N, C-alpha and C positions, 0 to 999 in steps of 0.2 A: 210368158204368154198369161199366170194369173192375172197380172197387173189389169190388160185388156180382158179377159174374163170376166174378172171383178165389176168393169163397165159394162159389159154386155148382160150380166146379171143384174147390175143393182140402178143403170142409168134409165130413164124414160123411152121408149122403146124406140122412137128414130136412133136416138145415138147409141143406144142398146146394137140394132142391127148394124150399124158403122162399127162398132167395135167387135161384131160376131165376125163380120165381112174379113174384117184385117187378120182375125186369129184363124180362120177355118183353112185357109190353105193348109196351115201347121199344125193344124189340129186332127190326132186321133183318137176317137172317142173310146177307143177297143183297151188303148195305148196310154191313157191320160196320165199325165205326172202326179204323183201322189200329192193328196190336201185338195185338189181343182175339181174332182167329182163334184162334190157337195151342190157347185155354182150351177148345173145343169138345168134345175129344174127352172131355176128362176133364170135361167137364158130363154131355156124353152117357153115358161110364159111370154116374157119380152116380144118374141119371135110372134108368136100367136096373136099377140096384140096389134102385129100390123098387118098379118094374113101376110108373114115371111114363106117364101115355097122355099128350103133347100131340104136336099135327099135324105139330110140329119134327122129330121123334124119327127118321122115316124120312132127312131132310136129315141130320140130325146123326149117323147110323149112317153115311149116304155120306161124310161127310169124316172118319171114323175110317178107315174101308177104305181110302179113298184115301191116310192119312197112313202106314198100314202097308203100302201095297204101294211108296208112294214112299221109308220108308227102307228094304225091303227091296233099290229099286234101288240107292238110295245107298251100304248095305253092299257091294254087289257094283262097285261106282265105287271106292271107300275101297281094297278090295283091290287093285284093279287100281293106284289110285295109290302104294299101299305098294310094292307089287314093284317097282313103275319106281323109286320114292325107294330101295329098299334096295337095288338093283341099284349107282344112282349113289353109295350110300354117305352119303347124305343123314340126319340126326339130327333126328327129327320127334317130336312128339307129337300126339296129336286133342285138340281140347282142345274142340271143340261138335261137335253133330252126333247122329247117329242113334248113336253109342256112349254118348252120355249116355241116352239112351233106356234101350236094352240094358242099362245098368249097374244104374240108379236110379230106372226107372218100370217100374211094375208089366206095362207093355206097350208095345211098341214102337210100335203105332197110337195111343199117345195125347201124343206128340210130334212134330205137324207140322214138317216142316223139307223147305228142297229142297237144301241146303249141308252140306258141313263145313268145318272150320277148323284148320287146322294151324299149330301153333307148330315155326318151322323155325328152328335152330340158325344164329345170324348169319353164321357164317364157310360156310356150305352154300345161302345164300340162293340166290345165283346161279344156282348148279348144279342148284339143285333149279327152277327158273323155266326153267333151258334144257330140263330132260328131261320135264317135265310135259306138253307138247304129245304125248309117247309115250303118253300115257294118255288122250289126247285132250282134253287143257285146252286153250283159249288164253283168251289174256287179255281181259277185255271190254274196247270203248271207253271211256277213261277209267277204265278199272279201279284206278287206284293211288290212294288214298284213307287219306291219314293214315301212309303208308308201308306199309298193309297190298295187297298184290294179290288182286284181285276174277277168277278163270278163271271160264269156261264152258263147257258142252261141248256146247253146241247142242241136246241133247235136254232142258233145264230144271232142269238141275242145276248146282249152282255149288261151287265149292272157293275158299275164304279163307287164301290164304298170311300169315303176318304172325312175326317175329323179336322181337317184345315181347308182354305182355298189353296194355297203354296206352303213351303217349310219357311219361308220369308215372309211370311202376311201376319207380323208380329204388332202387339202391344204395347205400350211400357208396365201395363200392369192390367191383369183379368184375361179373359180370353178373348182372342182378337175377332171371333166370328159373334161374338155374343149380341152387337146392335143388328147384324141379320135374323138374328129369331127373333129378337125384340119387335122389329118391322115385318116380319111375314104375313104373306097372306095367303087367302086360301084358293085356290084352285080346284075347280070340279074335274073329274077324271072318272068317265065313263061311270057314274054311280056311286063314286069315292071322291074323298074331298082330301089333297093335299096340300101342306106346306111350300110357297116359294118363295124366292126372294122380293121384295121390290121393284120396282123399276129401279131405282139409283143404284141398288144393290145388286140386282141383274145383270148391269151393264158393269160394274164393279169386277162381278166376280170373273166374266167374260173375261176382262183386258186383264186382269189378275192368274187368271189360269193361261189364258190364250197367248198373251204376249212374250213369250220366253219360247227357249231353246228347247225341240223336240227334235226325235230321230227323223219324225215325218213332218214334213213346214205344210200346215193346214189353215185356208184361211176362213174353217168355219165360224171362229171366234170374231173374225172381225166383220162376217156379214150377221150373226147374230147381234153384234154391239151396233151394226147398223140399224138393223129392225129396231130394238130397243129407243136408239135416240130417235130413230120416225114414229114410231108411236106415241112419243111424247111423254107428259108424267115424269121426266126425270127431275129429282129434287138436285139439283147441279152443288148446291152447297155443300149437300148432304156427303155425296159425292168426292168431293173433295178432304172435304173433314175426314171422313174415313179413309179413303185411301192415301193422305199424307201421315195419318196417325197411323197408319200401318205399315209404315217405311215404305210404301209403292207410291211416290209424289214422278221418280224418273220413269218409272213404268208407265204408270197414266198419264203424264204428259206426253210421252213418245206415241202409247196407243190411240191417244185423244187426235194428236197433231193427223197420224196421219187416216185417222177412221175421217175428222173432217175434210179430208182432200176427195172422200168418195162422192160419187153423184150424190145428190137429195138428203146428203147428211151434214147438218147443222151443230157445230159446237161452238157454243158463246166463248168470244173472244176475251171476257171476263173470267171464265172457266182457268183458259190457258194460261191468263196473267198470274192469276191465284196459284198456281200449277206451278209457275217461273218463280216464284216469290218466295217459296220452301227454298231450305239450304240443309240440304242432307247433310248428314256427317261422311266422313272421309270411310266408314265402315260402310255406310249405306252405297255411298258412289262405287266404293273398289267391288261388293257385291254382288252391284247389279252388275258390273261390267261382267264377272265370271259367269252369273247366271243369264246372260246374255248371247253366251258361245260365242263370244270375240275372240277366244283362246280356243277354238274346237279342235287346234293340234295335239292339245292335252288331254283330249279325250273325256273322264270323266272328272277327271280332279277339278276343274273349275268349279260344276257345277258342287261338289264336295267342299270346297271350300265356301260357295257362299252358302250352303245350307249352314257349315258351321258358324259361320260370321251370324248368320241370324240366329242361333241355335245359344248362341254367348253373348247375345246382344246386353250391353250392361255392365260386363265383366270386364274389366283391365286387359290390353294387348299382351300383356305378360301370360297372364290365366288363357286367353284365348288360344294363343301360339302354342301354348304346353299341353293343352287338351288336346289338339289337332291329330297326332297321331294315334289317340286313343277313336278319333273316328275314323279316321283314315285304317286302321284295322279292322275296325265294323264294320265299315260300308264294302271292303274289298275280302272278307269274309277269312281272317286270317286269327290264327291264335295267338301268334306272339310279336310285340313289336320289330326284333328284331328280323323279322321276316319280310318288312317293309321294303326296303331296298331291292333287295331279291325280286319281288311283285311287282314295284316302278319300274324295273329294268326289262322284265319279259313283258307288261303293258307297252314300253316304248317302242320295244323291237319289233311288235303286233302292230302298234299304228305305221310304222315305217314299212314294216312290209307290205299290207294292207295299200296304202299310197304308191308303193311301186307298182303292185299288181293293179291297182284302177287304170 
């Protein structure tokens, strides 16, 4: 259903209407599958464009209006947050949220969201977290996941603070994200100015963060990427160089291949050829397979393996293997390595029980 909704959201109005009519009999807006809701304002725009009459139109219009209002509120929250972080001399980039809508979408109401994401300089992370309560943010219970900090303001808005695009976004030397800072651009936000990635880096960030295993399968990253490409000004050579140089050639190739099949999205053939020419190491290939969720029956173990492979890049195979038990113990919250076999057994039994009850 998501594939048909993507066409209804991104295609020209006539083709969008045909896709909508195919999916509409099976669609219950009130219980839409997770990750698809974000497409509905774009669907509404296409249907309105051809004067399409559907009983769902008032509901779709309401979703669009709510998204527009929510984004206006988020702009205000982003301004407050930027002022607090600027006062604390925290270097940050706004890498996802309403800034994407304002920069690449025809209308900010076309991208529903309730949060924004900040890429914070690693040396400023603790200072940022200490100051964010002044902007009415507080860490959610269990709000540290994969090194990212998830904060909320009690009014339905969220702020995600991260120091890297992803655990496997790594460079042979130096900070992998430093080129993003160097090419960052200013964007005005209701009277304030914030730094955002340039178009090529925004597309890279969307693919790196979105095209991976997640508890809820969302297509928001795909729509963002499509809108960024449609807006033009992509430095494709930079995109390929940064992506391949940070162990992302496989992910980027797969993401762009899918993206190029969407309506109105043109990914140059030479870009795909360049990505195909790269020869990732066996370590990168194995880590990519683990991070892709192909072994989902093993729970979180494949992702932990992928994270460990990225963190030990440059080390010998023996050294990587020797350090893995310590990482596993840390991720599972265990005090001693001898607890690992029992913890692994419990997790295996839990997964089997869950599958039987599904």
